[in-house]
N, C-alpha and C positions, 0 to 999 in steps of 0.2 A: 597032272596036278602036282606031282612031286617036283617037276622042273620049276613050276611057278614058285613053290615054297623055297626051293634052293635059291632062285633069283632074288626073291624078296629078302630071304635071310642074308644073302650076300650083300645086298644094298644096305640093309640095316647094320650089318657088321662093319661095312665101310664107313658109314656115317658115325657110328659109335666110336670106331677106332680113330677117326679123324679128331673127334672131340677129346678123347683120352690123350692122343698124341699132343694136341695143342696144350692141354692142361699140364701134362707132365713136362714137356719141353719148356713151356713158359715158366713153370715153377722153378725148374733148374736154372733157367736164364736169370730169373729174379734173384735166386740164391747167390749167383755169381755176379750180382750187381750190373747186369745188362739193362740198359735203359728201356723204357716203354717204347720209345721210337724204334729201336732195333728189333724188339720183340714183335711189334706190329708189322714191320716191314719184312720180317723173315718167318718167325714161327707161326703167327696167325695167318699171314698170307699163304704160306706153304700149306698149312693145315686145311684151308678151305679148298685147296686143289688136290689134296691127296686122294679123294675118290676117283677122279679121272686118272691120276698117276697109277694107282693100284690096278685099275682095269686095263689101262693101256700097256703097262709093262708086262703084266701076266699074259695078256693077249699076244703080244709080240713073241714072248718066250715059248708059247705053246702052239705056235703056228696059226694064229688067228689075226693076221695083220690088219685085215679089213675091220675087225672089231676094235683094234687099237686106234686106227685113224678115224673110223666111223664114230667112235665114242667122243673124240675131240671135236670133229666137225659137227656132229649132231648136237653136242653140248653148246657150242658157240651159236649155232642157229637157234637153238632153244633159248639161250640166254637173251638174245636180242629180240627175237620175234614174240616169244611167249612171256618171259619174265618182264622185260621192259614194256611189252605190249599191255600185259595185265596191270603192271604197276602204273602206267600212264592212265589206264582206265579208272584206277582207284583215285589217283590224284595226278593232274598234269605235272610233268617233271621239268624243273628248272635246270639248265645245263650251263656250267661254268665255261668261261672263255678257254681256259687251258684244256678242258676236256674236249671242246669242239675242235681246237686246232692242234692238239698234241696227242692226247690219249686215244681218241677215236681213230685218227689217222694211223697211229701205231698199231692198233688192233687190225685195221684194214691191211696194213703192211704185212702183218702175220698171215692173214688169209691169202694174200697174193703170193707171198714167199712159199707157203705150203703148196699152193696150186702149181707154182713153177718147180718146186723141189720134187714133186712126185710125177711130173709130166716129162720125164727124160725122153720118151719116144717122140714127143712133139718138138722138143727143143733141140736135141742133138742127135736124134735117131737111134739112141741106145735102148736096149731092152734089159730087163723089164722096167716098168714104172716103179720106182723105189725111192723111199726116203732113206738115203744112205747115211753112214756115220759122218761123212763130210758135211752133208746137209744139216745134220743134227748139231754138229759143232757150230755151224753158222747160226742156227737158231738160238743156241745157248749164248753165243756172243751177243746177239741182239737183246737177249733177256738180261744179260749183265749191264748193257747200256741202259735199258729201261729201269733196272733197279738203282743204278747210279743217279738217273734223272729223278726218280722218286725220292731218294735220299737227300739230294740237293734241294729239291722242292720243299721237302718237309723241314729241313734245317732253317729255311728262310722264315718259317712260321715261329712265332714266339712260343706257342703251345700247341699241342695236338687238340683238335676239336673233340675227338673221341679217343680215349685211351683204351687199349685192350684190357678187358676185365680178366687179368691173370692173377690168380691167388698163389702166394708162396706157401707151399706145403712142406711137410717133413721130407727129408732127403730120400728115405726108403720108399715112401709113398710116391714121390715124384718119379723115381726110377721105375717102379712097378707100373705106373700109369703110362709111361713112355713105352715100356716093353709090351704092355698089354695092348696099347694102341697099334703098335707095329704088327703084332700077331693078328689082331682083328683085321687090319688092312690087308695083310697078305692072304688070310683065309677068305675074307670077303671078296677080294679081287678074283680069287679062284672060283668061289661059288657063283659069283655074278656072271662070269664068262661062261662057265659050264652050264649054268641054268639057261642063259640066253641062247647058247648054241643048241641045247636040247629043245627049247621052245621053238626055235626056228625050224628045226627038223620036224617037230610034231605038227607045226602049222604049214609045213612045206613052203616056207618062204626063205629068202636069202638071209644069212646071219647078219649081213651088213645092214639090212633094214631094221633088225632088232637093235643093233648097235646105234643106229642113227635116231631111233625113237625111244624105245623102252629104257635101254641102258643109259642113253644120254639124259633122259628125263630124270632117272633115278639119281645119277651122280650130280645133277644140277639142283637137287632139292635144297642144299644149304644156301645157294645163291637166291633161289626163289623165295625162301622164307625171309632171308635178310632184306631183300629189296622190297618185298610187300610190307613188312613191318616198318621199314624206314620210310616208305611212302606214306603209310598210314599216320606216322608220327610227324610228317612234314619235312623229313630230311631227304630232300631230292639228291643232294650231293652224294650221300652214302648209297642211295638206291641205284644211281647210274654208275657211280664209281665202282661199286661191287661187281656189276655186270661187265663193264669194259675191262676192268682189271682181270677178271676171271678169263675173258676171251684172250687177253694177252698171255696170261700164265699158261693157259691150255696149249696154245700153239708153241710158244717159245720155250717154255720150261718142260711141260709134260711130254710133248712129242720130241723135244730135244733130248731129254733123258731116255725116253723109250727107244728112240731111233739110235741112240748111242749104245744102249744095251744090246739091241738087236735091230739091224736094218729092216725097215717096214715096207713091204710091197703094197701097192695100192689095192690089190685084191679085187673084190667086187664093188668097192666104193667107186661110183661113177663120177665123171667130171661134172655132171649135173649137180651133184651134192656139193662139190667144191665151189661151183659157180654160185649156187644158192647161198653158201657161206659168205662169199664175196659180196653178193647183192645185199645181204642183210646188213653188212657193214656200210655199204654205200647208202642204203635207205636210212640207216641211223645217222650218217653224216648229213644227209640232206635235211632230215627232220630236225636235227639239233643245231643247224646253222643259225637259226634265229634264237638260239639259247633257250629253247622251249620245245617240249614234246607234248602235244595236246592229246585229248582223249580220242579224237577221231584218228589221229596218227597211230596211237597205241592200238586202237581197234583194227586198223588196217594191217599193222604188223602181225597181229594175232590171226587175222583172216589169211594172210599170206602163208603163215605156218600151217594152218589147216589145209590149204591148197597143196602145200608141199607134201604133207603126210598122205593126203589122198592120192597124189601122184606116185608116191612110193608104194602104196598098197594096190595101185591099179593093176 
């Protein structure tokens, strides 16, 4: 029972810390006359990815690399199969041409590069399977390319369709929010990983399974809430853009930073998990090719996730 409380408390601390971090950093950016565009592309986008970052970095530093990689892989699978699946069930999703031919393929590229990066024994015969610092720098390089693409894409628009709701607060309050958010993220990351490891030991299951399911679900709650609300309000672009963008951030930025801090061995994360991550991207690409994800396609994605979880627990 105590481990469950620690895990829930850790996830809650991460989510609260991410919100405080966004509010504080955004307020400081406003105070120094940084545009809404830059805030949206940096502070807000980074803030929604900090739950995965906190868990992955702490996991790597404390000798739980499978938790670090499993959190990202599980989050990406959850994002596509559950979040988009349930979102499409609420309201069929319209998909823009740029999303079909640019953003979704970029997310698929991330899954493929991750698969290649941690499969050194298959590719060149070296041991062990590890996401090295060189691999991580490579991922961060692709992330920089993606951010440049987004910046150039947004500059071509006369106005942002949705501006980040960032309020300028008093300087001291902004700094306190920023520091408080960082403290909660660090503490929450520790509690989440410790609680997940204890639960895995208590249930006598592999920690990687907990990372791929419980932890991944918890750190994906912001994306789930955002996409479901966006779909309910008829904003399909935000619903799918939020998920695809999160998948890209998770692999290129989160694992890039985590692997740079501490090289990550594959641990008990199986290639089956990585292949499911790739398959989820391929399924999304196939469903979105007609610029539309229907209710039955959303239902199929969700059922595929249920089958995957059943396989993990078998």
